[in-house]
N, C-alpha and C positions, 0 to 999 in steps of 0.2 A: 502494499499500497503505501503510496505518494503524499510526500508530505500536504502538499494541498487537499488530497480528500482526507485524510485525517485532517485537520484542522476545521474542514469542512463539515464534515459529521460532529465532531466537538462541538464547535458552534450551535447544531442544529440542534442538540444536548442542550446546551446552555441557553437557548434562548424560553424553553418555559420556564430556566430559574430567574432570567431576567424579569420576564414577565410577570413573575410570580410573585417576584420584588416588588413590583408597581405599589406604593402604599397609597398615593392618589395623587390626581392633579394636580390638586391646589397643594399638595405639601412639597411637589416637585422643589429639587433645588433649584436655584437660579441657572438659567442656562448657559451664562456665558456667552462665549462663540458661537452661539446656536445656528448663527449661517454655516459655520465652517463645518462646524459636526453634521449638520447636514449634506451637506456639502461632497463627505466623507462616503456616507452610505451613496449617495447617488454615486458618487465616480463607481463606486465597486460594482453596483448596480448593472452601468456602463460597459464595464467588461466581463460583465456574466456571474460573478460571483455572486450569485443571487442570495445564499447563506451567510454570506458576510455582512451584507446588503441589510437582510433584517436584524442581525444579530446589533449592528451600528447603530438603526433608528429605533429599533426598542428599546436601547439603553440611553437614546437622546428624550425619547419619548419619557423615560421614566425621568430625566432630567427636567425633565417640562417647554421641550420642544413641541412647538404645534407642528409644524412642518414636516418632521418624523412620525408625528402620529398621524395626518393625513395622509402620507405615502404610504404608509400600513395599510389604512383604508382601501388609499387605491390598491396597493398591489392584491390584499385578500378580496376585493370586488373585482378583479379583470382587467382593471383599467390603467392603461400606460401611464408610469410616471413621469412626470414637468419636470423638464429643464427648467431653467430660471429663463431663458428664451424662449419660451414656450414650447417647444418640441417634445414630441412625445416620444418615451421609449418603452420599448415592448419589453417582455419578462422574455428570457431565450427560450424558458421551458414552462412550458401552459401546463397547467395546474387547474383542478375545477374552484369553479371562486369557492370562497367558505364568507358567504355573508354574513354570519354571527358575526366573526370576528372581526368583519370589516363595518359593521354597523357599529361594534362593541368600538372601535379607533375612531370611527367619524364622531363618535355621542361624546368620545375625549375631546377629541381636539373642537369640536363646534361649543361648548362648555368649558372650555381650559376657561378661569379667573383670573387676568394677567393683574388685577389690584392686589391676589391672595399672595402674590410672590412678589408683589412691588415693583414690577417689572414693566417699561413700556414697550410694546410691541412697536415691534420693526412691519414696513408694509409689506412684505414677504410673510412674515403673520400672522398678520390681518386678514391679508390675503387667504390664505391656507385656510383659516379658521371659516370666513365665508363659504367659499368651496364647500369645505367638511357640513354647512348646514346647509347648504343646497343640493348635496346628495341625500340627504337622509331620505325624504319622502321616497326619493326612484327605488332607495336599497330595501325600504320598507315595504315596497309593494311588490317584493321580490320574495317573499319570505313571509313562509306564516305565523301565524300567531305566537304556538310555540316557541318558534325561532327567534322572533322580535322578543318574545319576555325572557329568553334563553341571556340575547346578548345583552339586554339591559339589566338583566341579573349578573351578569360577569363583569359590569360599570360598576353600578352598586356595592358589588362585593368587593371591589380596588379598592373606593373610598374608605367603606366600613372595614377594611384591615388597617387603615392608616393612623394617623394624631386622631385624637379628639376633632379638633379642627377640621380635618377631613371628613367627619363623621354629621358637622355641623353642616359642611358643604351639599353632603348628597341628601339630608334631610333639606335645607332648601329647594334641592333640585328633585324632589315627590311635592313640596307643597307648590312650584313653579308650575308642573310640568315639563320640565326643561328638560331635553333627553330621555326622560324616562314618563312614564306614564300617571298622571296629579293623583296623589295619594295622601290624603290630608290625616290622615290616622298614623299611617307610616312616617310622616313629615314630626309627627306628635313625636312619635316613639323616638325617634331619632333625635331630634332636638332633646331629649328630655335627657338621653344617655348623654349625650354632647356637655348638656349643662351642668350634670352630677362628673363631670370630668374635667371643668372649669371651665367650659368657654364660656364667658357671657353673653354673648349674641343669642347663644341656643338659648338663654337664660328669658332673654329679652320678647326673642322669634314664638315663647311658647305662650309669653303672657300677652303679646297681641294676637297670637290664635285665639284664646279665650275672648280677649274682649273684643274682637270683630268679628266672633260668634262662627268661626270656621270650624270646629266644633262641639259636640255637644257631651255632656256628661257622660255617657255610656260610655263614647267612643274614646274620650279620655283616659276612662277609667283600664278598659281592653289596653292601650296605648302603654300605659303608664305599666302594664302587667306584664308585655310584653319588654320592655325597655329592663326591670328586674330579672328578666332569662335573657337578654341578651347577650350574646356571645361574636368576635368579631370571624366574619368567615375564614375559610381553610384558604389557604393561597389555592392558586387556580391549578397550579400541577398536583396537587395534591386531592382534586376532586372529577378525577377521570385518569384516563390513562396516561400514563407518561409518557413525556417523546420516545424514551426507553421502547417501552412498550408497542406504542405508537409503531415506530421504526420497522421492531420485530414482526408485527400485526401484517407489518405490507409487505415483509418479505416471503411469511408463510405464504400470503396469499399467491406470490409470485411464483413460488414455488410450486401451490397447488393448480395455480394457472398453465404451468408447461407441463405438469402431469396430467390433467385434463384434456388439452389440446393432443400429448401422444396419445393417450386412450380411444380421444375422438375418432382417431385417424378409421378406426373399424367401423364408426358409423359412415363417415364420408365412403368406405370402400363399399357401403353396402348400395346405394344409387341415390342418384338424386332426385326420383321420382318420389323417394319416402318424404324428401325436404315438397317437392311442390304438392304431395296429397296433404300438409301438414298448411303449407302457408295456405291451398285455396279451402282446406275448412276452416280457417281465422277469418277469410273475408281479404286474403290480400294478393290471390294469385287468382287468375281468368283463363289462362291458357291450358291447353293439354298436358294430359300428363305424359311427356314424350321421352324422360327420363333424360332432357342435356338441362343446360345451365346458360340458357340464352338471356337473348335481351330480356325478354319477358319474365322470367324467373329472377335477372336481379332485382330488375324494377320492383316486384312481389316483395323480394328482401331486403329492399331500400324501405319500401314501406313498412315491415314488419319492423325493421330497427329503429325509427322513428317510434311508430307508436311505442315503443318500451318507454321512451324519453319526451313525450307528450306531455305528460302533465307535474315532469319535475322543476318545479321551480326554484330551483338550485341551480338551473343551467339555463343560457342565453340562446336565443334562437339559434346564433351561431353556431355556439358546440352543440346544439339539436341535430342541425344541420350537416354539420360533422361525422355525425354517428351514420347517416347513409352511406355505407361504404360500401354496398352490394354484395358484400364478400362476409359469410357467415362467420365469426369468431367458433372456438369452444366452447364458451359462453353462451354466445345465441342460439347455438347449434341444439343445446341440452334444452334451452329455454321455450324455443319453438314448439320440438317434441312433446316436452311437457303442456305445453298450452294447448294442441292440438289435441292432445290425449284426455284432457280434463275437460277442460274449457267446451273445447268442440268438439268433443266425444267421438272424434276420429279412429276408426277400428285400426289402419294401416299406422298409426302414432302409436296406438295403445300397444300394439304387437312389438313395436319397434322400442318404446320405454320398456316394455316389460322385459326384451331381450336387455337392453343396456343396466336394469338392474340385475339381472342376472349373470351378468359377466363382470359387474363393475364399468362399465366405459363411461365415462365422466359423471357417475353419480356411485354411491356406495352400493357394494354387494350387497344388495337384500332379498334369500328367498320368497320371503313373503310376498314381497312389495311385489315382485317377479312374478308369484305366480296370477298375482289379483290384478297387475296388468293384464297380463297374456288370458286370463279368465273370462275379462271384457270384451277382450277383440272376437275369444273363440266361442261366443255367446253371439256374436256379429255372422259366423261360419266364416273366419278366414281360417282358414284349412292349416297356414303355417303357425299359427299359435295353438292349433288343437294339437301337431306335431311337439312343437316347443314344450308344450306340458305334458308329452307323453317321454319326451328325453328327461325332463326335469324329475317324474315318478319314477322313471326308470334307474336314475343314476343317482340322486339327491343332490342337495348345493351345496356351496361351501358362505361363507361369510355370517353377516346377520342373520336371523331367522332361518336356520338352514332348515332347508326342505329336505322329510328322512326321504328313501324309496318306499313307492309302494306301487307291486305290478301291475295291481287288478287297475287302479288308478291308470298307469301307462297304457293297460290294453285299450281301456275306455276313448281315451284321447288318440293313439295311434289307428283304432278304428274308424273313429269319427275323420279324422286328416283324410285317411281312406277313401272313405266314402263321398269326400268332395271333392277326390281326385288327385291326390295329393300324391303320389307313388312313390317318393323316398318312407312314406308313413307306412304302407303294405308292408313293404322288405322290413323295417325295423317292426312291425308287429310278430313277423315270421320267426323273426330271430329272436324276441323277447327270451324264449323259453332256454336258449341256448347262452345268453350273455351275462355278466357279472357285473351286476352294479359299477358306475363309475362315477367320479364327482364332478358336476357340470362346472362351470365357471372358470376351472384350474387350466 
């Protein structure tokens, strides 16, 4: 491993720690040469060192640099990072937008109070704050209510982990509905927490809320009870997977995908007709089942691929279009056959899906599931499905929920397949008395 790769990985792991150490926007240290610091991250980004750029921007965001906060919002929302001259710099590695993180950083940038750190903002910083504010509606429109709530919780947790003054700031955000949903009960609760920790402004805010009739006695009692039991939230890196765990999951997924791709070669070798039957059953293919991957079939594949992401609110229209490549991946193939077998009740897909479970092709090897799908196809007089069931009961299966040999059932299904004109089944029935069981799927 070279040094660049090593330090890139190290920075990736450290970014979680840096974000977790973020106490609050109001308690950020005075940024000093914030312009130069932001530019250092931008220069790294231009060189394609995105891990280093993100690491630098997160550190500068912790230090109170609004431009770095806004840059992080832009990065996670999939936008170009803008130069001082207004030119956009695109990320070298295209990754799916993370709107939760994007909204978090845009809120932090847009609600940053320069007065709290006794700092006069530069024109660049003020402009970054305005742009972050402008981005909020568009980002929220792309998110579910749950995702918005998660992002807002990340913001409020950031403040609540900070100094008493930071708790006062987030209470004020709740009272004003600035960056988060307006909630006078939460505002009163957090003003109470800050007041008990010596923040005079919080004490005045509590009195103002009571005098102004912004909260009733019942709400006050509930808020004060919550304040007694209040605890600072855990750092962000302790509320989910660590960076290390996320990286391990990513590597595991890649290995599984490679294994799946190899296993599915057997599915590809069956024939294109299976795919055409499946696509037609789902309403994506309207041509003849000719076992050829021609233009009509590829167009049907594109329609299927788009349908899988059509309602994904995390993806942009362009990202959705990029999915329509007309070539089925390993995952696409499994999903196509599974949907056609289940939702579309297609007997050819059911037979294929049963064989896939029988042999562990792209899915977990499972005898019981294999038999279930093969029975569905056999009930529709698919001769090959009866034959496959005959083999299953003749030889038994391996893997999960193994099926034990049962010569009577084997004879029954071989006979039915033979009656449907499947010649190999007739021969298998004749030989059944003389064959010893052997395990299917090995």
